[in-house]
C-alpha positions, 0 to 999 in steps of 0.5 A: 544048152540051147544057147550054147548051139544057137551061140556057136550056130551065129559063130558059122555064120559069120564065120561064112559070112567073112570065109565067103566074100574073100574066097569067091574075091580069089576066085575070081582073079584066077580067071579072066573074065571080061572086065565089066562083069568083074567090076559087077561081081566085085561089086555085088560080093562088097554090097551084100557079102552072104549072098553075093557070094553064092549067087557068084558060085552059082552063077560064075560060069556064066560071066569067063570067058573062053579061052581059046 
């Protein structure tokens, strides 16, 4: 029973590890960013997939360009 629960949690974590970075990059492409900031965020998301995507969703409003 305990093994089944831990296996389920591990599979959920792996799924989030795959989906969150993809969602972050898709979200980033939909908004205008300074090109330098966009490259930096993409590198962060690629090299720190789970935590980079979470940081992006928390901090992304600070780095977006304001549309006139």
